Structures are given as C-alpha cells and as structure tokens.
N, C-alpha and C positions, 0 to 999 in steps of 0.2 A: 399294483389299482386301478380298478375302473372311473368312469368319468363322475360318478355320485361321488366316490370316497375321495378324487381329488377334490370336490369343491366341498367336500365338507373340511376336508382339510386346509382348505383353505378360508374357510369362514370361522375357524376355532383358532386360526394358527395369529400366536401372540397375543390373544384377548387373555382376560383373567382368567378363571378357574369358572366360580358367576357369572361371568360375560357368555361363556364359551360352551355353560348349562342353561343358559337361557334364549341362545341363541337355534342350538339344539332343536329347547324345546319348542318355539316358533317355527322351526324347520320341518317337522316334524308332532304335528296338537296329536297331544294322546296316546304319541306311539313310542317313545322313548323309555325304556328303564333303566333302572338302576341295583345291581346285585348288591349286595354287603351279606358278608363272613365275620363281620365288625371288631374287625381287627384296625388296626391305625391310619393305614388309607382309608378303609370305606369311612370309617368313623366322622373323617374330612370333610369326607364328598356328600355323608347324609349330614354333615351341620351345616353345607354349602348347600343343599338344596331346599332342609327346612324350614333354615333358617330367611332366607329369599322368597323362601313362599313356592318355587317353581313346580307347573304339573309334569311330574318326572316320579313314573311309579314304582318305587324303594321293593324291594321282593330278598327273600333269603331264602338257602334252601335246608332246610330242618332234616337232617340224617339219620337223629338219629341216635348215634352219640357224642354229640358234643361237650366239651367241657361245662362242667359248671360256671366257668369264668366269663365262660361265653355269652350263658344264660343271660347271669349278673349284667353286664352292658348290654345283652341287649334289653332288656328290664328298665335297664336306666336310662337308655336312649329314649324307649316312644313315654315314661316319666316327664323328660326334661324336654322334649320337642313335643309330645303330644299330637304323635302323627301316625299313619295306619304304617305299620309294616307286614307287607304281604306274605305268608306264608305258603312252601313247598315240602309239602312229606314226600319219599318213597314210596312205591306202588305196595301196599300191604303184602297181596300176594308173591309178588317177583323175593320179599324181605323173609317172608316165611318160607318161601323154596329153596332160597339160598339157603340159611343156617339150617335148614333140616335136612339138605344132602351136603356139604360142607362143613358143618360147624360154625360157632363167631366168630374164629378167628384163620377162616381161610385164607384173608388178604396178607397174613405172613406167611403161605406157602411159595408162592411163586407173582411174579411181573402180574402175569396172566390174570389169579384170583386176584388179586389188588385191584386190579382194571375192571373186573366183573362185578367187583364191591362199591368201585366209582361208578361205573356204570350205572345201576339201580337206588343208588340212595343221592347220588349227583347230577347226572347226563340226561338220565329222561326226566326229571321234574322239573332242569332247565328245561328241556327243550316247554313245555308246559310253559314256562313264567314266561318265557322267549313270543311266543304262540301270539302272533299282532302285531310285536315290534319291529319296529326299523329302524332304531338307535340303542343301541347298549354300551353303557356305560359301565364303565368298570374302576378300581384300585389300580390297577398292574404300574408298575415304578419298573426300570430300565434296570435300576440295578438290583432288582432282588434276583436273579439266574442271568446266568449266560444265554437261556433260551430266549427272557424277555428280553436282553437285550436286541436278537436279534428285530423285535418289533417293531414298529411304529405307532405314534401317537393316533393317527387313524388308518381303521384297517375294513379289511371287505371279509365278512366272514359268509366263506361260504356256504358251511355248511349248514347256519340258520339261517339263509340270505337275509342280510341284514350289517347296518356299519355297527364298528366294532372303536371305543372312543377309550381312551387313557388318557382326562383329563390332567392328571397326575403327574403322569410320564416321564417325566424329566426331571422332577423334583428329588428332592437330596431325602434320606433318612434324615438329617437335620434338618432340614427344612418340615418337614409333616411332625416332627416332635416340636418346634417354633409355635408353627399351627396351631398346634393340640392347646400349646401351653395356654398360648392367647388367649384362648377365645375358652379356654377351659370346658374343653370337649372330652365327654367319658371316654375310658379306654378300656379294655384286658387287661387287668391288672396280670397276666401271666407275659405281657409283653416284656414288664417290673423283672422277669424272674427269666427271663436270656429264652423267650419264645417268640422270634420275630415274624414266627409265620406261622398262622393256629387255625389245625380243622379239625379234624375225629380227634376226641381223643386218645387212641389207642395208638393212633396214625404219628401223631405228633408229638419229639419232646423237646426239650433247654436246647440250645447249641452250644458250644464251646468257643470262647474264644480261639477270635483270627474264624474261626469256621464261615462259609458260605452261610445265606440267610437260606437259604432251601436244604441245611443240611438236615432239622429235624424233622422230617416231613420225609415220611417212608426211607430213614435211615437204613434198613436193613438191603435196600437195592442198589445197582450200581445211578452215581449222582447225574448220568446223563437221560434215567428216565424219570425226572420230576416233577411229573404236570402230571395230573387225573384225568386228561382231559376237555375239561371246563375251558381252556381256554387252548387249545389247538388250533392250530393256523396254515 
C-alpha cells in the first residue's frame, strides 16, 4: 500500500457505502468511476450511486457475448434509474482478426487462447474506460473466491495507475440479497438459476450445490486460473 492508498483506506473505513462513495467523489472530483457487469453486487452499488445522485461515472464492457438476461437487467436498470451507463466495445479489427484466424471458440482450446479473448473483449476496452480516472469502484467481495480473499478493500492498481476500492468487500452473500430485496433492485434472473457469477455466455455455466462461487466461470480450466485479468493485482 502506498501513502495515498493508505489515506483512502482510512477515509472510507467504517463508513456506510453511500457515505464512502460520496467521500471518494469529493476527494477525486470527476475522476471516480464504477464498472458494472450487471451482477447482483454491481446492482447494489449502481443503486447507491444513482439513488444518491453521486457524481460517479458508471460504465460497462459490452463484450458482444453477453447473456440475453444480462441485456434484460441492463435495460431495466436504465428504465428504473434514468441514468446514463457508458458502454465500451472491443476493437472491431481485433475481434475480426481473432475470429478469422482462430474461429469463434478458440477460448476453449487453451488458457492462453482464453486470455487472448479476454484481453481483446475486456482488458483493452477497460483501459479506455479507466483513462483519466483516479479511483475505480468495483463490486468485488472477499468471499467470491480464494484469490479475492487475498485482496484488501482499498488497493493500488499499478497497471492502471489508480486506486481501486471495493466498497462491499466485507459483505456476505446474504447481506447482498437482503439489500436487493429491501430496495427492490432489479437483478439478473440467472442468479435464480444457479449463476452466482455471470460473464460471457459461452464461458459461464450454473454451479452445483457445494461448488465454489467462481466454479461456473471457465469451468474447463484449472481452478487457480479463474480470473480474466480485469482484477489482477
């Protein structure tokens, strides 16, 4: 942790999520962004930002391979809150080249190919989305995976040269669901069908009873590789 990260950790420590986000918006005027993939955790944070009219830019990455249910909750979110969600698509030429050279399902063939697809469809657009930002808000929770348990609520992201804050990092899954029900927040119906973590349609499946939170993501790979690179630390 560098000095600025420590300062921000102290700033948000113990505050309610809405107050912590407001403090960050005051600390970095016009330079706080929130990335949503429309999962239930992200919907909680979106609700807090929009209902409190916080000056935090909300954006999403449109990979071109999302579930129809994701588009449903995306549209419902726009209808309910009447707020803008900036959208970033992958570079068209990069996608065309990948599909032309390796076909539409190369990501199943190796970890390297899968990461290449993630890099084109997610990592590069993310870089554009974060350009100029000083603070990146995410919906990460500690209990989502072993890897995420090793994170902290406030981190320094050297790759993007900014502070990264996970305001509901210590929330339990039950707390997330309770909040969603209390505030009648729209959520992805796939969550009711065994999908705790929802990404691109070809790379996400439902999980069985007792399986890990991230077991449905890239299920054909070794468990230790269940990150796409968006949240590499």
